[in-house]
C-alpha positions as CSV (number, residue, x, y, z in Angstrom):
1,M,0.0,0.0,0.0
2,A,1.5,3.3,-1.0
3,K,1.9,6.1,1.6
4,K,-0.6,8.3,0.0
5,S,-3.3,5.6,-0.2
6,F,-2.5,4.6,3.4
7,D,-2.9,8.2,4.6
8,Q,-6.1,8.5,2.6
9,L,-7.5,5.2,4.1
10,V,-6.8,6.4,7.7
11,R,-8.3,9.8,7.1
12,E,-11.2,9.0,4.9
13,S,-12.4,5.6,6.0
14,E,-15.9,5.5,7.5
15,K,-14.8,2.4,9.5
16,P,-12.1,2.3,12.1
17,V,-8.7,1.2,10.7
18,F,-6.5,-1.2,12.8
19,V,-2.9,-1.2,11.6
20,D,-0.2,-3.8,12.3
21,F,3.3,-2.5,11.6
22,W,5.5,-5.6,11.1
23,A,8.5,-7.1,9.3
24,A,9.1,-10.7,8.0
25,W,12.2,-11.1,10.1
26,C,10.5,-10.1,13.3
27,A,9.7,-13.1,15.6
28,P,7.3,-11.1,17.8
29,C,5.5,-9.9,14.7
30,N,5.0,-13.5,13.6
31,S,3.7,-14.4,17.1
32,V,1.0,-11.7,17.1
33,A,0.0,-12.3,13.5
34,P,-2.7,-15.0,14.4
35,S,-4.3,-12.5,16.8
36,I,-4.4,-9.8,14.1
37,K,-6.0,-12.3,11.6
38,R,-8.6,-13.3,14.3
39,L,-9.3,-9.6,14.9
40,A,-9.9,-9.0,11.2
41,E,-12.3,-12.0,11.1
42,E,-14.2,-11.0,14.2
43,F,-14.7,-7.4,13.2
44,H,-15.1,-8.0,9.4
45,G,-17.4,-5.3,8.0
46,K,-17.0,-3.1,11.1
47,M,-13.3,-2.3,10.9
48,T,-10.5,-2.4,8.3
49,V,-7.4,-4.3,9.3
50,V,-4.1,-3.4,7.5
51,K,-0.6,-4.8,7.8
52,I,2.3,-2.4,6.9
53,N,5.7,-4.0,6.3
54,V,8.1,-1.5,7.7
55,D,10.9,-2.7,5.4
56,E,8.8,-2.1,2.3
57,Q,7.2,1.1,3.5
58,P,9.7,2.8,5.9
59,E,8.2,6.3,5.1
60,V,4.8,5.2,6.5
61,A,6.4,3.8,9.7
62,A,8.4,7.0,10.1
63,K,5.4,9.3,9.7
64,Y,3.7,7.5,12.5
65,Q,6.8,7.4,14.6
66,V,7.0,3.6,14.8
67,Q,10.2,2.8,16.8
68,G,9.6,-0.8,17.6
69,I,7.6,-3.7,16.1
70,P,5.1,-5.1,16.2
71,A,3.4,-1.7,16.5
72,L,-0.3,-1.8,16.7
73,M,-2.5,1.3,16.0
74,L,-6.2,1.9,15.9
75,F,-7.4,4.9,13.9
76,D,-10.9,6.3,13.8
77,R,-11.7,9.2,11.5
78,G,-8.0,9.9,11.1
79,M,-7.2,10.1,14.8
80,I,-5.1,7.5,16.7
81,K,-7.5,6.0,19.3
82,W,-5.2,3.4,20.7
83,Q,-1.6,2.1,20.2
84,A,0.7,-0.5,21.6
85,T,4.1,-2.0,20.9
86,G,5.0,-5.7,21.3
87,V,3.1,-8.9,21.6
88,L,-0.3,-8.8,23.3
89,P,-2.7,-11.6,23.8
90,Y,-5.8,-11.6,21.5
91,E,-8.2,-10.9,24.4
92,N,-6.2,-7.8,25.4
93,I,-6.1,-6.4,21.8
94,R,-9.8,-7.1,21.4
95,G,-10.7,-5.5,24.7
96,E,-8.6,-2.4,24.0
97,V,-10.2,-2.0,20.5
98,R,-13.7,-2.4,21.9
99,K,-13.0,0.1,24.7
100,A,-11.4,2.7,22.4
101,L,-14.4,2.5,20.0
102,G,-17.1,2.3,22.6
103,W,-18.2,-1.2,21.4
């Protein structure tokens, strides 16, 4: 996903956008990947889930000040509503998303 289209998605999406900043060589990123997939399945149609490879799109990671991965961010109408770095259990991620969005 190009930087411009990512920025447009975050700003213009009518649905919240959950972003997983990751890299293929990152073991913790691979550990959290099943939770991100499960989140996408559970909230299909209610939220957009996007994975940004920091090696392929360093400018996007830099713009959002990603300093460690996995970095998880939740955007709603262009605003960051929640963010975390590192591996979190699925239930924690799900709970934080629900709380941040008032679901």
